[in-house]
C-alpha positions in Angstrom: -72.0 33.7 -178.2 -73.1 37.2 -179.4 -73.4 40.8 -177.4 -75.9 40.5 -174.7 -75.9 44.4 -173.2 -73.9 47.9 -173.6 -72.9 50.0 -171.0 -71.7 53.2 -170.3 -70.9 55.4 -167.6 -70.6 59.4 -169.2 -70.2 60.4 -165.1 -68.6 58.2 -162.8 -69.7 56.6 -160.3 -73.0 57.7 -161.1 -75.4 55.0 -162.7 -75.1 55.3 -166.6 -77.3 54.0 -169.7 -77.3 51.0 -171.9 -76.5 51.3 -175.2 -77.2 49.8 -178.9 -74.2 49.1 -180.5 -71.0 51.6 -180.7 -67.6 52.5 -181.4 -65.0 50.6 -179.0 -61.2 52.1 -179.4 -57.9 52.1 -177.1 -60.0 54.4 -174.5 -63.3 52.0 -174.5 -66.5 53.5 -175.1 -66.2 57.2 -176.4 -67.9 59.0 -173.7 -67.6 56.1 -171.0 -66.7 57.6 -167.6 -65.6 60.6 -169.3 -66.9 63.1 -166.9 -65.7 62.3 -162.7 -65.9 64.2 -159.3 -63.7 65.5 -157.2 -63.0 67.9 -154.2 -59.8 69.9 -153.3 -59.0 68.4 -150.5 -59.5 64.5 -151.4 -58.9 64.2 -155.5 -61.1 62.2 -157.9 -64.5 61.3 -155.8 -66.6 57.6 -156.4 -69.5 55.7 -154.4 -67.1 54.4 -152.6 -66.9 56.7 -150.5 -69.4 58.2 -152.3 -72.3 56.1 -152.7 -75.1 59.1 -152.8 -73.6 59.6 -156.7 -75.3 56.6 -157.2 -78.7 57.7 -157.1 -77.7 60.2 -160.1 -78.0 59.0 -163.8 -75.8 60.5 -166.6 -76.8 59.4 -170.6 -75.9 61.5 -173.4 -78.1 63.0 -176.0 -78.0 63.0 -179.6 -75.3 66.5 -179.7 -73.5 64.6 -177.2 -73.6 66.7 -174.7 -73.8 64.9 -171.2 -76.9 65.0 -169.5 -77.2 63.9 -165.9 -81.0 63.3 -165.2 -81.6 64.8 -167.8 -79.8 68.3 -167.3 -76.7 69.7 -168.2 -73.6 68.5 -166.5 -72.1 72.0 -166.2 -75.5 73.1 -164.8 -76.8 75.1 -161.7 -79.2 71.6 -160.7 -76.5 69.2 -161.3 -74.1 71.3 -159.4 -76.1 71.5 -156.4 -77.3 67.9 -157.4 -73.8 66.5 -156.7 -72.8 68.5 -153.4 -76.0 67.1 -151.5 -74.2 63.6 -153.0 -70.4 64.3 -152.0 -70.1 67.3 -149.9 -70.0 71.5 -150.4 -66.8 71.2 -152.0 -68.1 68.2 -155.1 -67.9 69.3 -158.6 -67.6 68.2 -162.2 -64.8 67.9 -164.0 -64.3 66.8 -167.6 -62.0 63.8 -167.9 -58.4 64.3 -169.9 -57.3 61.2 -169.5 -56.7 57.5 -168.4 -57.3 58.6 -164.9 -61.3 58.6 -165.6 -60.6 54.6 -165.4 -60.0 53.0 -162.5 -57.6 50.1 -164.2 -58.5 49.1 -167.7 -61.1 51.2 -169.9 -63.8 48.0 -170.5 -64.8 45.1 -167.9 -66.2 42.0 -169.2 -69.0 39.9 -167.8 -71.6 36.6 -169.0 -74.6 35.4 -168.3 -73.2 32.3 -167.0 -71.2 34.1 -164.8 -74.1 36.0 -163.7 -76.7 33.7 -162.5 -74.2 32.7 -160.8 -73.6 35.6 -159.2 -77.1 35.9 -157.9 -77.9 39.2 -157.9 -78.5 42.5 -159.2 -75.9 43.3 -161.8 -76.0 46.2 -162.0 -74.0 46.5 -158.8 -70.7 45.2 -161.0 -71.3 48.7 -164.1 -69.7 46.1 -166.9 -69.5 47.7 -170.2 -69.6 44.6 -172.3 -72.1 41.5 -171.4 -71.0 38.3 -173.3 -74.4 36.0 -173.1 -74.9 32.0 -174.6 -71.8 31.3 -172.6 -71.9 28.1 -170.1 -71.6 28.8 -165.7 -68.1 29.6 -165.1 -66.4 29.6 -168.6 -65.3 33.2 -168.2 -63.3 32.1 -165.3 -60.9 31.0 -167.5 -60.6 33.4 -170.3 -57.9 35.5 -168.1 -55.3 36.0 -171.7 -57.5 35.8 -174.0 -59.0 37.6 -177.2 -62.2 37.5 -178.0 -63.9 38.4 -181.2 -66.5 40.7 -182.3 -67.0 41.6 -185.9 -64.3 44.0 -186.6 -62.3 44.5 -183.0 -60.4 42.8 -181.1 -61.2 42.6 -177.1 -58.6 42.0 -174.9 -59.3 40.2 -171.3 -56.8 40.4 -169.3 -57.1 39.1 -165.6 -60.7 39.3 -163.3 -61.6 42.0 -161.7 -61.1 42.3 -157.3 -64.5 43.6 -156.0 -64.6 45.6 -153.7 -67.1 47.5 -151.7 -69.6 49.6 -153.9 -70.9 46.2 -154.6 -73.0 46.3 -151.4 -74.8 49.8 -152.8 -77.8 49.7 -154.4 -77.4 50.8 -157.9 -81.1 52.7 -157.6 -81.5 53.7 -153.6 -77.7 53.3 -153.1 -79.2 51.5 -149.2 -76.1 49.2 -148.6 -76.5 45.3 -148.4 -73.2 43.2 -147.4 -73.9 39.9 -149.2 -73.5 40.5 -153.1 -69.9 42.0 -151.3 -70.3 38.5 -149.4 -71.1 36.2 -151.6 -68.0 37.1 -154.6 -66.0 36.7 -151.8 -66.9 33.3 -150.2 -67.9 32.3 -154.0 -65.5 33.2 -155.8 -62.4 34.6 -154.0 -63.3 37.9 -154.2 -62.9 38.0 -158.0 -65.7 38.5 -160.5 -65.7 39.8 -164.6 -62.5 40.5 -166.4 -60.8 43.7 -167.2 -60.1 44.7 -170.7 -59.7 46.5 -173.0 -59.9 47.3 -177.4 -57.2 45.2 -178.4 -58.8 46.7 -182.3 -60.7 49.4 -183.2 -64.0 48.6 -184.0 -67.9 49.4 -184.0 -70.2 45.9 -181.7 -73.5 46.0 -181.3 -76.1 44.5 -179.1 -77.1 40.7 -180.8 -72.8 40.6 -182.8 -71.3 37.1 -183.0 -68.9 36.9 -179.5 -65.9 34.6 -181.2 -63.2 33.6 -178.3 -60.0 33.0 -180.1 -57.5 30.5 -179.5 -54.5 31.0 -179.8 -53.3 30.3 -182.8 -55.5 33.0 -183.5 -55.0 35.5 -181.2 -53.5 38.5 -182.6 -50.7 41.1 -181.6 -52.1 43.0 -180.5 -51.1 46.5 -178.0 -50.1 45.9 -174.4 -52.3 46.1 -171.4 -49.8 49.1 -169.5 -50.7 51.1 -172.1 -54.0 52.2 -170.4 -51.9 53.1 -167.4 
């Protein structure tokens, strides 16, 4: 098995960027969901209720500045785009804690499961895509650990999928079939909630090894991430 893709989403609920390599640590991939959308009435907003956010793409430039469609995230142009997508009171704020993660800091997906899914995998918003996995093997990995270079990734449980999977990642147009397919074929769950039990640097092409029980490391409990 190997790392096939790495993804970061600098602004929660916006389109993300593929990475060639990245550190992973206690807060997942640095810069992942480091900014999110809020308004004073409803708090944190997401594409579940504001799917227009998906039409914007967030990246990080070489200086560490977060860009939205090529513009600094604090710029008036980006502010206007966020209000257009999410409402007149919407604005971007920098995250200062684990509230930016819906569940855990990482989402792990495998190519075997993606073949069974049969839709654009960007709808699932993975952080780590693992290649060389047979069929639906990932569905038996709950509670296991993956070794990737010096890093160890703890796999918690299968992710319950929500309405966000119904929206096209480029156009935000709704299509219920991907969501209904997961409900019919996979009991509503797909991909694995995960966290970095041991820090390290990982890269596309790195070998991935599923640790046996006797090899498993004592890693931080997932509850520390909120």
